[in-house]
N, CA and C of each residue as an Amber inpcrd file, in Angstrom:
protein
   582
  19.0390000  85.4370000 251.3870000  20.4640000  85.7360000 251.4980000
  20.8810000  85.4420000 252.9270000  22.1190000  85.2310000 253.0890000
  22.7190000  84.9040000 254.3600000  22.9220000  86.1290000 255.2280000
  23.0610000  85.9170000 256.5040000  23.4480000  87.0020000 257.3970000
  24.9570000  87.1910000 257.2250000  25.5690000  88.0340000 258.0060000
  26.9810000  88.3290000 257.8150000  27.8310000  87.1090000 258.1440000
  28.3870000  86.4300000 257.1070000  29.2650000  85.2950000 257.3660000
  30.6410000  85.7860000 257.7960000  31.3680000  84.9360000 258.4410000
  32.7000000  85.3260000 258.9110000  33.7610000  85.1880000 257.8260000
  33.5840000  84.2260000 256.9050000  34.5890000  83.9720000 255.8840000
  33.9140000  83.7590000 254.5380000  34.6900000  83.9360000 253.4700000
  34.1590000  83.7440000 252.1190000  33.6580000  82.3160000 251.9220000
  34.2490000  81.3570000 252.6140000  33.8320000  79.9610000 252.4710000
  32.3920000  79.7530000 252.9330000  31.8820000  80.6710000 253.7580000
  30.5260000  80.5210000 254.2920000  29.4650000  81.2350000 253.4630000
  29.8690000  81.9000000 252.3730000  28.9050000  82.5730000 251.5070000
  28.2720000  81.5350000 250.5910000  26.9620000  81.6220000 250.4000000
  26.2920000  80.7190000 249.4780000  25.2990000  81.4990000 248.6240000
  25.2940000  81.1920000 247.3180000  24.4190000  81.8770000 246.3820000
  23.4070000  80.9500000 245.7350000  23.5640000  79.6450000 245.8690000
  22.7290000  78.6880000 245.1460000  21.2480000  78.9350000 245.3640000
  20.8360000  79.2510000 246.6000000  19.4010000  79.4230000 246.8480000
  18.8540000  80.7570000 246.3700000  19.7280000  81.7150000 246.0210000
  19.2360000  83.0170000 245.5720000  19.5790000  83.2930000 244.1070000
  20.1250000  82.2960000 243.4150000  20.5050000  82.5390000 242.0320000
  19.2700000  82.7200000 241.1680000  19.4380000  83.5190000 240.1420000
  18.3390000  83.7900000 239.2200000  18.5120000  82.9800000 237.9630000
  18.7870000  83.6450000 236.8650000  18.9070000  82.9720000 235.5840000
  20.2550000  82.2780000 235.4670000  20.2630000  81.1200000 234.8310000
  21.5440000  80.4380000 234.6180000  22.4020000  81.2250000 233.6250000
  23.6790000  81.0290000 233.6920000  24.5860000  81.6950000 232.7620000
  25.8220000  80.8310000 232.5840000  26.5870000  81.0780000 231.5140000
  27.8190000  80.3060000 231.3300000  28.8420000  80.6930000 232.3840000
  29.8620000  79.8660000 232.5650000  30.9100000  80.2170000 233.5370000
  31.6560000  81.4760000 233.1010000  32.3770000  82.0920000 234.0290000
  33.1290000  83.2960000 233.6840000  34.1020000  83.0230000 232.5510000
  34.1310000  83.9350000 231.5940000  35.0320000  83.7700000 230.4520000
  36.4800000  83.8780000 230.9290000  37.2550000  82.8280000 230.6530000
  38.6670000  82.8170000 231.0140000  38.9440000  82.3280000 232.4240000
  37.8970000  81.9480000 233.1740000  38.0830000  81.4260000 234.5280000
  37.4540000  80.0420000 234.5750000  38.2580000  79.0430000 234.8000000
  37.7550000  77.6740000 234.8410000  37.3300000  77.3130000 236.2560000
  36.0590000  76.9010000 236.4130000  35.6360000  76.4680000 237.7570000
  36.4670000  75.2710000 238.2210000  36.7840000  75.2600000 239.4980000
  37.4920000  74.1150000 240.0700000  36.5290000  72.9420000 240.2060000
  37.0370000  71.7260000 240.3190000  36.1420000  70.5880000 240.5170000
  35.2500000  70.8160000 241.7470000  33.9430000  70.6500000 241.5400000
  32.9820000  70.8270000 242.6280000  32.4910000  72.2490000 242.8010000
  33.1350000  73.2120000 242.1400000  32.7080000  74.6100000 242.2530000
  31.4910000  74.8180000 241.3390000  30.4150000  75.3570000 241.8890000
  29.1510000  75.4940000 241.1760000  29.0420000  76.8910000 240.5690000
  28.6320000  76.9420000 239.2850000  28.3020000  78.2200000 238.6440000
  26.8130000  78.4300000 238.8880000  26.4890000  79.3510000 239.7870000
  25.1040000  79.5560000 240.2060000  24.2930000  80.3590000 239.2060000
  24.9480000  81.1310000 238.3740000  24.2280000  81.9850000 237.4350000
  24.1800000  83.4140000 237.9340000  23.2340000  84.1680000 237.3690000
  23.0680000  85.5650000 237.7520000  22.3470000  85.6620000 239.0860000
  22.8620000  86.5000000 239.9690000  22.1760000  86.7920000 241.2290000
  21.8300000  88.2700000 241.2400000  20.7800000  88.6140000 241.9610000
  20.3110000  89.9980000 241.9880000  21.1130000  90.8180000 242.9900000
  22.4100000  90.9380000 242.6880000  23.2910000  91.8270000 243.4470000
  23.8260000  92.8320000 242.4460000  23.7460000  94.1040000 242.8110000
  24.1710000  95.1870000 241.9230000  25.0200000  96.1750000 242.7070000
  26.0660000  96.6650000 242.0640000  26.8770000  97.7470000 242.6220000
  26.6510000  98.9510000 241.7310000  26.1090000 100.0230000 242.3140000
  25.8070000 101.1930000 241.4870000  27.0680000 102.0220000 241.2320000
  26.9290000 103.0900000 240.4650000  28.0810000 103.9080000 240.0700000
  28.7240000 104.6300000 241.2430000  28.0200000 104.7170000 242.3650000
  28.5800000 105.3550000 243.5630000  29.1600000 104.3340000 244.5450000
  29.2680000 103.0680000 244.1270000  29.8790000 102.0390000 244.9580000
  28.9630000 101.4270000 245.9980000  27.6590000 101.7470000 245.9490000
  26.6980000 101.1600000 246.8990000  26.2440000  99.7950000 246.3820000
  26.1250000  98.8460000 247.3000000  25.7230000  97.4810000 246.9770000
  24.2330000  97.2970000 247.2550000  23.5680000  96.5530000 246.3710000
  22.1390000  96.2750000 246.5040000  21.8800000  94.7900000 246.3030000
  20.8950000  94.2720000 247.0370000  20.4200000  92.9060000 246.8340000
  18.9140000  92.9760000 246.6980000  18.3880000  92.4420000 245.5900000
  16.9540000  92.5180000 245.2830000  16.4430000  93.9540000 245.3640000
  17.2600000  94.9100000 244.9400000  16.8650000  96.3080000 244.9160000
  17.0190000  97.0520000 246.2300000  17.3140000  96.3430000 247.3090000
  17.4800000  96.9820000 248.6200000  18.9630000  97.1530000 248.9240000
  19.3430000  98.3000000 249.5030000  20.7630000  98.5040000 249.8140000
  21.2640000  97.5030000 250.8620000  22.4850000  97.0540000 250.6710000
  23.1610000  96.2330000 251.6820000  23.8730000  97.2380000 252.5770000
  23.3810000  97.3930000 253.7810000  23.8890000  98.4490000 254.6690000
  24.9480000  97.9520000 255.6510000  25.0950000  96.6550000 255.8060000
  26.1160000  96.1330000 256.7320000  27.4850000  96.2070000 256.0690000
  28.3010000  97.1250000 256.5400000  29.6140000  97.3440000 255.9350000
  30.4710000  96.0870000 255.9540000  30.4070000  95.3120000 257.0450000
  31.2170000  94.0790000 257.1320000  30.8320000  93.0900000 256.0320000
  29.5390000  93.0220000 255.6900000  29.0950000  92.1210000 254.6270000
  29.6130000  92.6110000 253.2740000  29.5150000  93.9080000 253.0230000
  30.0410000  94.4730000 251.7790000  31.5500000  94.2410000 251.6930000
  32.2580000  94.4440000 252.7890000  33.7080000  94.2120000 252.7930000
  34.0340000  92.7490000 252.5010000  33.2280000  91.8360000 253.0300000
  33.4600000  90.4120000 252.7620000  33.1890000  90.0950000 251.2990000
  32.0540000  90.5600000 250.7710000  31.7630000  90.3430000 249.3520000
  32.8700000  90.9350000 248.4820000  33.3850000  92.0900000 248.8680000
  34.4210000  92.7630000 248.0850000  35.6690000  91.9000000 247.9260000
  35.9310000  91.0270000 248.8830000  37.1250000  90.1730000 248.7920000
  36.9910000  89.1010000 247.7200000  35.7660000  88.8480000 247.2360000
  35.5700000  87.7800000 246.2530000  35.0850000  88.3050000 244.9050000
  35.1390000  89.6340000 244.6960000  34.7700000  90.2050000 243.3980000
  35.9000000  89.9360000 242.4050000  35.5330000  89.4020000 241.2430000
  36.4960000  89.1570000 240.1740000  35.8710000  89.5650000 238.8490000
  36.7160000  89.9350000 237.9020000  36.2570000  90.3210000 236.5680000
  36.7520000  89.2870000 235.5740000  35.8520000  88.8280000 234.6940000
  36.2750000  87.8390000 233.7090000  36.7560000  88.5330000 232.4350000
  37.1870000  87.7450000 231.4650000  37.7500000  88.2960000 230.2320000
  36.7190000  89.0430000 229.3970000  35.4340000  88.7770000 229.6190000
  34.3770000  89.4820000 228.8890000  34.0190000  90.8070000 229.5600000
  34.6030000  91.0770000 230.7420000  34.3080000  92.3050000 231.4730000
  33.1680000  92.1660000 232.4670000  32.6270000  90.9530000 232.6060000
  31.5680000  90.7170000 233.5940000  32.1770000  90.5490000 234.9760000
  31.3900000  90.9190000 235.9920000  31.8470000  90.7980000 237.3750000
  31.1690000  89.6260000 238.0480000  31.9330000  88.9500000 238.8810000
  31.5000000  87.7390000 239.5630000  31.8720000  87.8130000 241.0290000
  31.0830000  87.1500000 241.8550000  31.4800000  86.8420000 243.2230000
  31.9090000  85.3800000 243.1710000  33.1830000  85.1460000 243.4460000
  33.7330000  83.7930000 243.3280000  34.2640000  83.3500000 244.6800000
  33.5810000  82.3620000 245.2440000  34.0060000  81.7710000 246.5120000
  34.6340000  80.4100000 246.2070000  35.2170000  79.7520000 247.1960000
  35.7720000  78.4240000 246.9240000  34.7200000  77.4180000 246.4310000
  33.4400000  77.6380000 246.7540000  32.4030000  76.6710000 246.3830000
  31.5370000  77.1130000 245.2130000  31.4030000  78.4360000 244.9920000
  30.4280000  78.9090000 244.0150000  30.9190000  80.1140000 243.2290000
  30.2610000  80.3380000 242.0830000  30.4880000  81.5090000 241.2490000
  29.1240000  82.0900000 240.9020000  28.9550000  83.3920000 241.1050000
  27.6920000  84.0340000 240.7920000  27.9790000  85.3630000 240.0980000
  27.3140000  85.5840000 238.9690000  27.5260000  86.8250000 238.2250000
  26.6610000  87.9370000 238.8200000  27.2500000  89.1400000 238.9350000
  26.5410000  90.2930000 239.4880000  26.5710000  91.4380000 238.4750000
  25.7770000  92.4630000 238.7310000  25.7590000  93.6460000 237.8670000
  26.5770000  94.7520000 238.5230000  27.3940000  95.4140000 237.7240000
  28.1870000  96.5510000 238.1910000  27.9640000  97.6860000 237.2010000
  27.4460000  98.8140000 237.6870000  27.1080000  99.9350000 236.8110000
  28.3270000 100.6230000 236.2180000  29.4070000 100.7280000 236.9840000
  30.6170000 101.4060000 236.4980000  31.8170000 100.5860000 236.9500000
  32.4020000 100.9350000 238.0680000  33.4780000 100.1510000 238.6830000
  32.9410000  99.6510000 240.0240000  33.3820000  98.4910000 240.4900000
  32.8240000  97.9670000 241.7340000  33.2900000  98.6910000 242.9930000
  34.3190000  99.5160000 242.8790000  34.8540000 100.1990000 244.0540000
  35.0570000 101.6780000 243.7510000  35.1700000 102.4660000 244.8130000
  35.4940000 103.8850000 244.7040000  36.7730000 104.1460000 245.4700000
  37.6210000 105.0110000 244.9340000  38.7680000 105.5200000 245.6900000
  38.2970000 106.8130000 246.3400000  38.2330000 106.8250000 247.6690000
  37.5850000 107.9200000 248.3940000  38.5560000 108.7960000 249.1890000
  39.8100000 108.3880000 249.2390000  40.7990000 109.1600000 249.9920000
  42.1650000 108.9030000 249.3860000  43.0270000 109.9270000 249.4260000
  44.3840000 109.7800000 248.9190000  45.3660000 110.2670000 249.9640000
  46.4460000 109.5350000 250.1230000  47.5120000 109.8840000 251.0430000
  48.8110000 109.9000000 250.2440000  49.5720000 110.9720000 250.3710000
  50.8460000 111.0810000 249.6740000  51.9770000 110.8860000 250.6650000
  52.9190000 110.0110000 250.3310000  54.1080000 109.8180000 251.1570000
  55.3330000 109.9970000 250.2640000  56.4780000 110.1470000 250.9020000
  57.7170000 110.3430000 250.1770000  58.7690000 109.4580000 250.8220000
  59.4060000 108.6380000 250.0240000  60.4410000 107.7350000 250.5280000
  61.6930000 107.9490000 249.6810000  62.6960000 108.5770000 250.2730000
  63.9620000 108.8570000 249.5790000  63.7450000 109.5860000 248.2630000
  62.8530000 110.5680000 248.2800000  62.6190000 111.3790000 247.0880000
  61.6380000 110.7970000 246.0950000  61.0770000 109.6270000 246.3790000
  60.0910000 109.0160000 245.4930000  58.7110000 109.2030000 246.1100000
  57.8050000 109.8070000 245.3270000  56.4420000 110.0230000 245.8060000
  55.6150000 108.7510000 245.6220000  54.7950000 108.4600000 246.6420000
  53.8530000 107.3430000 246.5840000  52.4610000 107.8890000 246.8710000
  51.5300000 107.6210000 245.9650000  50.1400000 108.0040000 246.1570000
  49.3600000 106.7600000 246.5460000  48.8140000 106.7970000 247.7540000
  48.0660000 105.6510000 248.2710000  46.5970000 106.0300000 248.3390000
  45.7450000 105.1360000 247.8780000  44.3130000 105.3980000 247.8030000
  43.5590000 104.4310000 248.6990000  42.5990000 104.9860000 249.4600000
  41.7050000 104.1490000 250.2790000  40.4040000 103.9770000 249.5150000
  39.9590000 102.7320000 249.4170000  38.7020000 102.4580000 248.7300000
  37.5340000 102.5600000 249.7110000  36.3500000 102.5190000 249.1560000
  35.1410000 102.5750000 249.9780000  34.9490000 101.3240000 250.8290000
  35.7800000 100.2960000 250.6460000  35.7330000  99.1130000 251.5210000
  36.9810000  99.0550000 252.4070000  37.6420000 100.2100000 252.5470000
  38.7630000 100.4010000 253.4710000  40.0170000  99.6030000 253.1490000
  40.2640000  99.3190000 251.8640000  41.5670000  98.7640000 251.5080000
  42.4050000  99.8710000 250.8850000  43.7140000  99.7630000 251.0510000
  44.6510000 100.7680000 250.5420000  45.4380000 100.1940000 249.3730000
  45.5450000 100.9760000 248.3030000  46.2850000 100.5740000 247.1040000
  47.1980000 101.7280000 246.7070000  48.4490000 101.4170000 246.3900000
  49.3980000 102.4220000 245.9230000  49.4160000 102.4330000 244.4040000
  49.2780000 103.6060000 243.8130000  49.3850000 103.7300000 242.3550000
  50.8210000 103.4150000 241.9520000  50.9790000 102.4530000 241.0510000
  52.2940000 102.0520000 240.5770000  52.1220000 101.3580000 239.2280000
  53.1500000 100.6690000 238.7680000  53.0870000 100.0180000 237.4540000
  51.9840000  98.9620000 237.3970000  51.7270000  98.2700000 238.4850000
  50.6840000  97.2400000 238.5170000  49.3040000  97.8000000 238.8490000
  49.2650000  99.0130000 239.3610000  48.0130000  99.6650000 239.7600000
  47.9710000 101.0670000 239.1530000  47.8760000 101.1360000 237.8130000
  47.9430000 102.4400000 237.1520000  46.6660000 103.2590000 237.3200000
  46.8410000 104.5590000 237.1720000  45.7220000 105.4960000 237.1090000
  45.4390000 105.7230000 235.6320000  44.1690000 105.6720000 235.2590000
  43.7850000 106.0130000 233.8890000  42.5850000 106.9410000 233.9510000
  42.4450000 107.7660000 232.9550000  41.3190000 108.6960000 232.9000000
  40.5870000 108.4840000 231.5850000  39.3170000 108.0840000 231.6970000
  38.4380000 107.9450000 230.5330000  37.5630000 109.1960000 230.4680000
  36.8800000 109.3600000 229.3770000  35.9520000 110.4800000 229.2200000
  34.5410000 109.8970000 229.1760000  33.6570000 110.3900000 230.0490000
  32.2710000 109.9320000 230.0790000  31.5940000 110.3210000 228.7690000
  30.9780000 109.3580000 228.0750000  30.4170000 109.6580000 226.7580000
  29.2620000 110.6690000 226.8000000  28.4510000 110.6460000 227.8280000
  27.2820000 111.5270000 227.8850000  27.6480000 112.9650000 228.2490000
  28.5600000 113.1130000 229.2160000  28.8640000 114.4500000 229.7340000
  30.1820000 115.0260000 229.2380000  31.0870000 114.1840000 228.7440000
  32.4050000 114.6470000 228.3350000  33.3360000 114.9100000 229.5110000
  32.8830000 114.5640000 230.7370000  33.6990000 114.7800000 231.9330000
  34.7240000 113.6540000 232.0980000  35.8500000 113.9800000 232.7300000
  36.8350000 112.9260000 232.9980000  36.3060000 111.9250000 234.0150000
  36.6180000 110.6350000 233.7750000  36.2390000 109.5530000 234.6890000
  37.5380000 108.8300000 235.0590000  38.1530000 109.1950000 236.2070000
  39.4430000 108.5960000 236.5810000  39.2630000 107.2640000 237.3180000
  40.1890000 106.3500000 237.0570000  40.1420000 105.0130000 237.6610000
  41.5330000 104.6070000 238.1400000  41.5440000 103.7200000 239.1170000
  42.7710000 103.1010000 239.6220000  42.5760000 101.5990000 239.5030000
  43.4960000 100.9220000 238.8060000  43.3810000  99.4630000 238.6880000
  43.7630000  98.8260000 240.0180000  42.9090000  97.9100000 240.4820000
  43.1510000  97.2360000 241.7530000  43.7500000  95.8570000 241.5680000
  43.2190000  95.0960000 240.6120000  43.6230000  93.7070000 240.4400000
  44.0570000  93.4500000 239.0030000  44.8300000  92.4180000 238.8260000
  45.3540000  92.0410000 237.5230000  44.2420000  91.7540000 236.5170000
  43.0670000  91.3300000 236.9970000  41.9620000  91.0030000 236.0880000
  41.2760000  92.2330000 235.5130000  41.7430000  93.4320000 235.8750000
  41.1640000  94.6600000 235.3430000  40.1460000  95.3140000 236.2570000
  39.8890000  94.7250000 237.4150000  38.9690000  95.3420000 238.3740000
  39.5420000  96.6890000 238.8130000  38.6780000  97.7100000 238.8020000
  39.1290000  99.0630000 239.1130000  38.2920000  99.6960000 240.2110000
  38.8390000 100.7730000 240.7390000  38.0950000 101.6820000 241.6160000
  38.0020000 103.0010000 240.8610000  36.8010000 103.5620000 240.7970000
  36.6760000 104.8950000 240.2190000  37.1320000 105.8980000 241.2690000
  37.9770000 106.8190000 240.8820000  38.4760000 107.8400000 241.7990000
  37.4010000 108.9170000 241.9180000  36.9400000 109.1640000 243.1560000
  35.8440000 110.1300000 243.3070000  36.3170000 111.5430000 242.9810000
  35.3430000 112.4430000 242.8150000  35.6170000 113.8000000 242.3390000
  36.5980000 114.5520000 243.2370000  36.4050000 114.4920000 244.5610000
  37.2800000 115.2400000 245.4770000  38.7230000 114.7520000 245.3780000
  38.9170000 113.4440000 245.2930000  40.2680000 112.8900000 245.1880000
  40.8850000 113.2410000 243.8290000  40.0600000 113.2220000 242.7820000
  40.5730000 113.5910000 241.4580000  41.0190000 115.0520000 241.4410000
  40.2430000 115.9410000 242.0720000  40.6570000 117.3470000 242.1530000
  41.9880000 117.4740000 242.8920000  42.1660000 116.6730000 243.9210000
  43.4310000 116.6740000 244.6610000  44.5780000 116.2260000 243.7460000
  44.3240000 115.1940000 242.9260000  45.3350000 114.7420000 241.9650000
  45.6920000 115.8630000 240.9890000  44.6740000 116.5070000 240.4440000
  44.8950000 117.5730000 239.4650000  45.6720000 118.7280000 240.0910000
  45.3450000 119.0620000 241.3380000  46.0670000 120.1420000 242.0220000
  47.5430000 119.8240000 242.2250000  47.8840000 118.5510000 242.3020000
  49.2700000 118.1360000 242.5060000  49.9770000 117.7590000 241.2020000
  49.2630000 117.8560000 240.0850000  49.8200000 117.4600000 238.7910000
  50.7870000 118.5130000 238.2700000  51.6160000 118.0840000 237.3400000
  52.5290000 118.9930000 236.6530000  52.2530000 118.8850000 235.1560000
  52.5990000 119.9380000 234.4350000  52.4270000 119.9320000 232.9860000
  53.6800000 119.3410000 232.3580000  53.4640000 118.3900000 231.4530000
  54.5780000 117.7670000 230.7390000  54.1820000 117.5930000 229.2760000
  55.1880000 117.6250000 228.4050000  54.9320000 117.3950000 226.9810000
  54.8720000 115.8870000 226.7370000  53.7590000 115.4270000 226.2050000
  53.5760000 114.0120000 225.8760000  53.1070000 113.9460000 224.4260000
  53.9200000 113.3490000 223.5750000  53.6020000 113.2490000 222.1450000
  53.2480000 114.6130000 221.5470000  53.9890000 115.6480000 221.9520000
  53.7960000 116.9700000 221.4010000  52.6240000 117.7490000 221.9690000
  52.0060000 117.2320000 223.0150000  50.8620000 117.9250000 223.6360000
  51.1770000 118.2050000 225.0940000  50.6820000 119.3310000 225.6050000
  50.8500000 119.6540000 227.0240000  49.8010000 118.8910000 227.8200000
  50.2700000 118.0050000 228.6850000  49.3700000 117.1490000 229.4560000
  49.6270000 117.3240000 230.9510000  48.5580000 117.1360000 231.7450000
  48.7030000 117.0790000 233.1990000  49.1450000 115.6720000 233.5570000
  50.2510000 115.5680000 234.3070000  50.7510000 114.2560000 234.7090000
  50.9760000 114.2370000 236.2140000  50.9480000 113.0430000 236.7480000
  51.2210000 112.8470000 238.1780000  52.1000000 111.6140000 238.3000000
  53.0050000 111.6260000 239.2710000  53.8760000 110.4600000 239.4460000
  53.5980000 109.7820000 240.7770000  53.8280000 108.4920000 240.7900000
  53.7140000 107.6790000 242.0060000  54.5540000 106.4370000 241.8120000
  55.3480000 106.1130000 242.8050000  56.1920000 104.9060000 242.7890000
  57.0680000 104.8490000 241.5360000  57.5200000 106.0150000 241.0610000
  58.4020000 106.0530000 239.9010000  57.6900000 105.9530000 238.5670000
  56.3660000 105.9000000 238.5570000  55.5850000 105.8290000 237.3220000
  54.8760000 107.1530000 237.1020000  54.6570000 107.4910000 235.8260000
  53.9370000 108.7250000 235.4980000  52.6020000 108.3730000 234.8630000
  51.5700000 109.0920000 235.2670000  50.2230000 108.8370000 234.7720000
  49.6650000 110.1250000 234.1950000  49.0060000 110.0250000 233.0400000
  48.4360000 111.1800000 232.3700000  47.0050000 111.3740000 232.8730000
  46.7110000 112.5920000 233.3430000  45.3700000 112.9170000 233.8330000
  44.5120000 113.5780000 232.7670000  45.1420000 114.1890000 231.7650000
  44.3820000 114.8360000 230.7000000  45.1400000 116.0130000 230.1410000
  44.5700000 116.6490000 229.1050000  45.2170000 117.8230000 228.5180000
  45.3420000 118.9590000 229.5240000  46.4550000 119.6620000 229.4860000
  46.6940000 120.7560000 230.4200000  45.7610000 121.9340000 230.1630000
  45.2700000 122.0750000 228.9570000  44.4090000 123.2070000 228.6120000
  43.0280000 123.1080000 229.2430000  42.6250000 121.9110000 229.6530000
  41.3050000 121.7470000 230.2570000  41.4190000 121.9180000 231.7440000
């Protein structure tokens, strides 16, 4: 693997690619862009990056890789640079929302989330909050959509508790639900009884 490159154009996966794979579903490689196949890069459920089983500890490298993460129509995650495409493994979501900041502009609340790679995203119509239920534990698993391709950040437990503390109860389809608003949009966090 390369040392910390300065730009995405300097990332190369061809020499570390593993098994070949088809191109990303719904993403057409540009002329000259190489589909390298699967590479041994994994993002675990806590947002930590690994290469060949070892953690990638250089934050600048993780931040650079984060700029080229894309999700295809099949739900697979890829690192896509101008020259190459390499499929990676993601255990849950590739990013975590680790901090929330609330602002108010002329009576409209905005909830801004900082990810584990230090980018800020405001929850709005294009970046909705959704809450899934973990199949094994039955616990809520909240997410914030980051990109149009469906790439999300899982909202960590402390930030989710902060959301719940600021939620209001509203009737939705005849049920009392916890809701939160941001940028004029309302998001359902779950049943109010839980």
